[in-house]
PLY file of the C-alpha trace (Angstrom):
ply
format ascii 1.0
element vertex 217
property float x
property float y
property float z
element edge 216
property int vertex1
property int vertex2
end_header
16.20 26.54 35.51
19.30 27.24 37.59
17.12 27.71 40.66
15.31 24.42 39.96
18.65 22.58 39.86
19.98 24.41 42.94
16.83 23.30 44.77
17.72 19.66 44.09
15.88 18.86 40.84
17.50 17.03 37.90
15.84 17.62 34.52
16.38 18.27 30.83
14.70 20.50 28.29
15.01 21.58 24.66
15.73 25.20 23.85
15.12 26.99 20.53
17.41 29.93 19.78
16.79 32.19 16.79
19.92 33.88 15.41
20.21 37.29 13.78
19.33 35.76 10.39
16.08 34.41 11.89
17.37 30.83 11.62
16.35 28.51 14.45
18.90 26.41 16.34
17.93 23.75 18.85
19.82 22.69 21.97
19.16 19.87 24.41
20.12 20.86 27.97
20.59 18.72 31.08
20.62 20.34 34.56
21.70 18.42 37.65
22.66 19.56 41.20
26.06 18.71 42.67
25.99 17.55 46.28
28.70 17.13 48.87
29.14 14.12 51.17
26.50 15.52 53.51
23.94 15.84 50.73
24.13 19.62 50.63
23.92 21.24 47.20
27.19 23.03 46.43
26.70 23.69 42.72
25.22 22.30 39.53
26.21 20.66 36.27
24.83 21.69 32.87
25.37 19.80 29.61
24.18 21.23 26.28
24.19 19.55 22.86
23.28 21.10 19.51
20.44 18.94 18.14
19.44 21.24 15.24
20.24 18.63 12.58
18.17 15.98 14.35
15.19 18.32 14.83
15.27 19.42 11.19
15.42 15.78 10.08
12.44 14.94 12.30
10.49 17.89 10.89
11.26 16.81 7.33
10.21 13.25 8.15
6.97 14.56 9.62
6.32 16.64 6.48
7.00 13.61 4.26
4.69 11.44 6.36
2.00 14.10 6.17
2.28 14.23 2.38
2.23 10.43 2.20
-0.90 10.26 4.38
-2.57 12.85 2.14
-1.67 10.86 -0.99
-2.95 7.61 0.51
-6.13 9.25 1.76
-6.97 10.78 -1.63
-5.84 7.84 -3.77
-8.51 6.25 -6.00
-6.92 2.87 -5.21
-7.67 0.87 -2.09
-4.54 1.11 0.07
-4.42 -0.86 3.29
-2.07 -2.42 5.83
-2.14 -5.83 7.47
-0.37 -7.05 10.59
1.62 -10.30 10.59
-1.55 -12.19 11.49
-3.26 -10.94 8.33
-5.65 -8.58 10.12
-6.46 -5.16 8.74
-4.83 -2.30 10.68
-5.49 0.60 8.29
-7.44 1.35 5.10
-8.15 4.50 3.11
-11.52 5.88 1.99
-11.34 4.20 -1.43
-10.96 0.85 0.34
-13.98 1.48 2.55
-16.04 2.26 -0.55
-14.74 -0.86 -2.30
-16.21 -2.98 0.51
-19.47 -0.96 0.31
-19.14 0.19 3.93
-19.26 3.58 5.63
-16.36 3.58 8.09
-12.88 2.02 8.43
-13.94 0.87 11.91
-16.17 -1.71 10.23
-13.05 -3.32 8.72
-10.18 -2.77 11.17
-9.16 -5.95 12.97
-10.80 -8.34 10.51
-8.90 -11.13 8.76
-8.17 -9.93 5.20
-8.60 -13.22 3.25
-12.10 -13.57 4.76
-12.95 -10.00 3.73
-12.12 -10.81 0.11
-14.83 -13.48 0.08
-15.19 -17.22 0.54
-14.57 -17.92 -3.16
-11.06 -16.42 -3.04
-10.13 -16.77 0.65
-7.99 -19.92 0.27
-5.95 -18.40 -2.55
-5.50 -15.06 -0.73
-4.52 -16.85 2.49
-1.80 -18.76 0.62
-0.50 -15.59 -1.09
-0.56 -13.71 2.21
1.70 -16.36 3.76
4.09 -15.99 0.81
4.14 -12.21 1.33
4.87 -12.67 5.04
7.86 -14.76 3.96
9.13 -11.71 2.05
7.78 -12.24 -1.48
5.49 -9.63 -3.14
2.37 -11.27 -4.57
-0.40 -10.30 -6.97
-3.87 -11.66 -7.67
-7.26 -10.83 -9.17
-10.66 -11.36 -7.62
-14.30 -10.49 -8.22
-17.34 -9.92 -6.05
-19.63 -10.84 -8.94
-20.24 -7.28 -10.07
-16.75 -5.79 -10.12
-13.28 -7.10 -10.88
-10.18 -6.10 -8.89
-6.42 -6.52 -9.13
-4.48 -6.53 -5.87
-0.84 -6.54 -4.80
0.56 -7.43 -1.38
3.96 -5.98 -0.53
6.03 -7.01 2.53
7.21 -4.15 4.78
10.39 -4.96 6.68
12.18 -3.45 9.67
15.89 -2.65 9.94
16.58 -6.35 10.69
14.98 -7.38 7.36
12.04 -8.98 9.17
8.53 -8.56 7.74
6.48 -6.60 10.27
3.52 -5.52 8.10
2.00 -6.04 4.68
0.83 -3.22 2.44
-1.95 -3.96 -0.02
-2.86 -1.93 -3.12
-6.07 -2.83 -4.94
-7.50 -1.24 -8.07
-10.81 -1.63 -9.88
-10.17 -3.30 -13.26
-13.83 -3.84 -14.19
-13.68 -1.65 -17.31
-10.47 -3.33 -18.44
-11.98 -6.78 -17.99
-15.11 -5.73 -19.89
-12.93 -4.42 -22.72
-10.95 -7.67 -22.76
-14.16 -9.71 -22.85
-15.51 -7.52 -25.67
-12.32 -7.98 -27.70
-12.30 -11.72 -26.98
-15.94 -12.08 -28.07
-15.24 -10.00 -31.19
-12.33 -12.27 -32.07
-14.51 -15.34 -31.57
-17.19 -13.87 -33.83
-14.61 -13.03 -36.50
-13.07 -16.49 -36.23
-16.50 -18.07 -36.63
-17.28 -15.79 -39.58
-13.97 -16.60 -41.27
-14.57 -20.31 -40.77
-18.05 -19.97 -42.32
-16.65 -18.00 -45.27
-13.91 -20.58 -45.75
-16.49 -23.37 -45.68
-18.69 -21.62 -48.26
-15.74 -20.80 -50.51
-14.67 -24.44 -50.32
-18.18 -25.57 -51.29
-18.32 -23.07 -54.14
-14.94 -24.22 -55.41
-16.17 -27.80 -55.24
-19.23 -26.86 -57.35
-17.06 -25.00 -59.91
-14.69 -27.96 -60.05
-17.64 -30.30 -60.63
-18.99 -28.13 -63.46
-15.58 -28.04 -65.09
-15.36 -31.83 -64.90
-18.81 -32.14 -66.54
-17.74 -29.74 -69.28
-14.65 -31.81 -69.96
-16.81 -34.98 -70.35
-19.08 -33.25 -72.84
0 1
1 2
2 3
3 4
4 5
5 6
6 7
7 8
8 9
9 10
10 11
11 12
12 13
13 14
14 15
15 16
16 17
17 18
18 19
19 20
20 21
21 22
22 23
23 24
24 25
25 26
26 27
27 28
28 29
29 30
30 31
31 32
32 33
33 34
34 35
35 36
36 37
37 38
38 39
39 40
40 41
41 42
42 43
43 44
44 45
45 46
46 47
47 48
48 49
49 50
50 51
51 52
52 53
53 54
54 55
55 56
56 57
57 58
58 59
59 60
60 61
61 62
62 63
63 64
64 65
65 66
66 67
67 68
68 69
69 70
70 71
71 72
72 73
73 74
74 75
75 76
76 77
77 78
78 79
79 80
80 81
81 82
82 83
83 84
84 85
85 86
86 87
87 88
88 89
89 90
90 91
91 92
92 93
93 94
94 95
95 96
96 97
97 98
98 99
99 100
100 101
101 102
102 103
103 104
104 105
105 106
106 107
107 108
108 109
109 110
110 111
111 112
112 113
113 114
114 115
115 116
116 117
117 118
118 119
119 120
120 121
121 122
122 123
123 124
124 125
125 126
126 127
127 128
128 129
129 130
130 131
131 132
132 133
133 134
134 135
135 136
136 137
137 138
138 139
139 140
140 141
141 142
142 143
143 144
144 145
145 146
146 147
147 148
148 149
149 150
150 151
151 152
152 153
153 154
154 155
155 156
156 157
157 158
158 159
159 160
160 161
161 162
162 163
163 164
164 165
165 166
166 167
167 168
168 169
169 170
170 171
171 172
172 173
173 174
174 175
175 176
176 177
177 178
178 179
179 180
180 181
181 182
182 183
183 184
184 185
185 186
186 187
187 188
188 189
189 190
190 191
191 192
192 193
193 194
194 195
195 196
196 197
197 198
198 199
199 200
200 201
201 202
202 203
203 204
204 205
205 206
206 207
207 208
208 209
209 210
210 211
211 212
212 213
213 214
214 215
215 216
């Protein structure tokens, strides 16, 4: 590196140094030749800065991002991202299966409200605009066979400006079926109670009539 600088080259490089305790330290080095008024190299300048803390922070961030990607990839929920124009920029495997497709490439770049279906597109478009304004939104939709619940969450940069939207969608078909079953059961019980009440009322009317006849006799 000294020879490179003494031959006229300016450059920088990162150096890893392992101490006696086998702990790595990282240094950023800058090499630059020093020239006289005639342009002849008469020496060189070297600056070195300890960047161990920054490198360790970057490694930890990379590990966290790797874990997050693994969680998203294996999640049973559809997790996806939209750009500020509402177009899909990422989606996990559960999301691909939700749309009954084989590859994310069949979805990337498409306008999300249209993907949800014509029946719900106007509503989703309106909620998407609200999310892009910074408000989380939630909605339910159905493709006729399955029911889904979805949330759209604004993702902001350091200037508090929405730059992306994250969507999380879960299959609530079984829950909806259970709710419908309970609702139908309640309707049946209400109808049965009304019928029993009506019959009891009629029976009481008959008993009352018999008592009146007995009083006359």
